[in-house]
N, C-alpha and C positions, 0 to 999 in steps of 0.2 A: 533509732539511735544513730547519731552521727559517727563516722568511722575514724576521723582524726581530729586533733585539737582538743581532746578530752584530758582531764586529770582523773585517773581511774585508781580506785583502791580495791585490791583483790586480797581477801583473807585466804589463809591456806595456800599462800604463794610460794612455799618452800619446796614443793614437790608436785608431781603428777599433773593433773589438769590445771591447777592454779598456776604452776610454774610456766607451763607451755602457753597458756592464754596470756600471761603477763608479757612474755617475749613477743608473741604475735601482735598484741595491741601496741607494744612499744614500736615495733617495726612499721606500723601503720601511721606513726607520727603522734603518739600520745605519751603523756607523762604517766608513769605507772608506779604506784606504791604497793609493795608486796608486804603483807603482814602475816605473822605467825609466831609460834612460841620459840623457835630455834633460830637464832641470828645467823649461825653458820650456814644453814640451809638457805635462808633468804639471801645471804650474800652470794651464795653459789648461783642462785637464780639471776641475780643482778650482774654477775661478773661478765664484763665485755659489753654491757648494755648501759650506755651513758645516762639514760633517763629512766632507769628503774631504781627505785629507792627502797631499801629494806628497813622495816620498822617492826620491832617486836610487839606482839599483842597476844594475850591469852583471853579468848572470848568467853571463857568459863568464869572469869573474875569480873563481877559487875562494876566494882569501883575502878578497876583497870580499864574497862571499856570506856567509862566516862572520861577518865584522864586522857586516854588515847585519842578520843574524838576531839577534845579541846586542843590537844597538841597538834593533831593533823590539820585541823582547820586553820590554826595559826601558821603552820609551816607551808601549807598548800591551800591557800584561800580559794584557788580556782577549782578545787575538788568538785566534780559534778557527776561522777559515776561510782557506784558501790556494787561490787561483786561479793555477795555473801556465799563464799565457797568453802570455808573451813568445815571439816566434818571428820568424824571417826566412825568406824564400823566394827562391831564385835559379834562373833558368833556366840550363840547362847542356847542352853537347854532350859526351856521354860516349863518342863513337865514336873518339876519338883522344886521345893524351896531352895533358895540359893543366895549367894552374895549379890546384892543389887548394885554394887558400885559401878560396874561397867554400864549398866542400863541408865543409871543416874547421870553418868558422864556423857552418854550419848544424847540424852534429852537436853542436858545443859549446853553442850557444844553445838549440836545440830539444829536445835530449835530455839532455845532461849538466846543463844549467841546471836543469830541473825536478828531476832526481835530486839534485843538490847542495842546492838550496833546501829540498826536502822533508826531506832528511837533516838539515839544519841546524835545522829547526823541529819535527821529529817528536816529540822528547822533550817539548817544550812543549805541542804540540797534544794529546798523549795525556793531559795533565793537565786539559784544558778540557772542559767539558760541551758537547755538540752540536758536536764538532769535525768538520770536513769538509776534504777535499782534492779540488779539482776540477782535473783535467788536461785541457787543451785540445788535442785531436788534430786530425783533419780527415777529411772524406770520402775524402781521398787516402791515409789509412791503410789503406783497404780496396780501393781501386782506384788504383794509382799513375799519376800523370801523367808520361809519358815524358820530357818536357823539364824536369821538376822532380824528377828521380829521387832526389837526396839528400834533398830536403825530404820527399818521399813516404816514403822509407825511415825518416827520423827519426820521422815521425808513426806509422808502423806499429810501430816499436820502442816508442814511448811508449804506444801502445794495449796492447801486450803487457805492458809494465812496470806499467801501471795495473791490469791483471787480477791480477798477482801482488801488488801493493800492497794491493788490496782484500781478497784472500784472507788475507794475513798480518795485516791490521789489523781484521779482522772483529770487531765487538763493542767496538772502542775508538775508531776514527776512520772516519767514513763516506767512501767514495771514489767519486767521480762522474767519468765521462768526458763531456766536451762535444766533440762532433764536428761542426764547422760544414761546410757546403757551400762552394762558391765564393761569397764575399760581396763586395759592392761596397765595398771598402776600398782603401787604398793599400798593401796587402801587396806587390803588384808594381806597377810604373809603369803608370798608366792603368786599373788594375783598378776604380777607383771608378765609372767610366763604361762599363765593358765589358758588352755585351749577353750574356745567358745566365747572369749572376751574380745572386744574390739581393740585393735592396735591403737596405741595412744596417738601416734602421728596421724593416722587416718581419721580418728575422731576429731582431733583439733582442726585439721584441714576442712572437714565437712562443716564443723561448727562455725568456723570463721566465715565460710561462704554463706551460711544462713544469716549470720549477723550483718553481712553486707547487703542483704536484700533490702529493697525499699518498697514499702515500709518494712521495718524490722518485725519479724513475727513475734507475737506475744509469747509464744512457746517455741523454744529452740530444741527441736527433737530431730536427731539424725534418723535416717531410715532404719538403722539397726534397732532403735528403741521403739519405733512406732507400733509394732505388734503389742508391746506392753502398754503403751499409752492408750490404745484402742481396745484392750482386752475386755473391759467391762461391756462396752458397746457391742462387741463381737461375740459375747458369751463365751470367752476363752479363759477367764480368770482361773477356774479350777484346773484346766489343762496346764496352764503356765506354772501354777503353784506346784503341781505334781512334778513337772519338769525341774523346777528349781530345787525341790526337796531332794531330788536324786542327783543333783550336780555335785 
């Protein structure tokens, strides 16, 4: 992935990892479009950054994704990088019958959202030089957190989908997986101050250094998440799941 001169779309750009990545990519000399459901949050991301452009998008709405993609291509025909970053995480008790609305929303936003947006933009991306798709998964794609079972499952599915996407697009669009650890953001209430999670600034700094390696790694995994990424190979999945269950 080239470091500057891109036009980058980042979903979930109104907070957390998406917001900070948008600002870092902007400062490296890129045009950045931040998309999300709340315009005020997107405008806060863009405040003071001349070349960050906020645009509303709800990835849970199929028709809205199609309209958004057409509008973005018209407004930003140089678009060549897509970050599928938007996601939600809910804690859940799956030991008894329950309301499945949260689980449905997680599958819709975390998995179908990236699939739909990629589909809506893929024909355009294939016409662009240096085209890249970055799918944001999680360390929980490799070791599920029991109380976030649906979230973990969506990230595991997106990891699998990313592998297939990379193979099919080889030679036309570069496909990168970004797998964060637990980071101090407000993905869940109180997480931004929770001990045992990686500070956001440190995560962004290390992540950007990995993106600037040449060639860019197919998987962007900071050191903090590598034990999770390698847990199955190392025979540590059960140990990590027990640790997560008690967190």
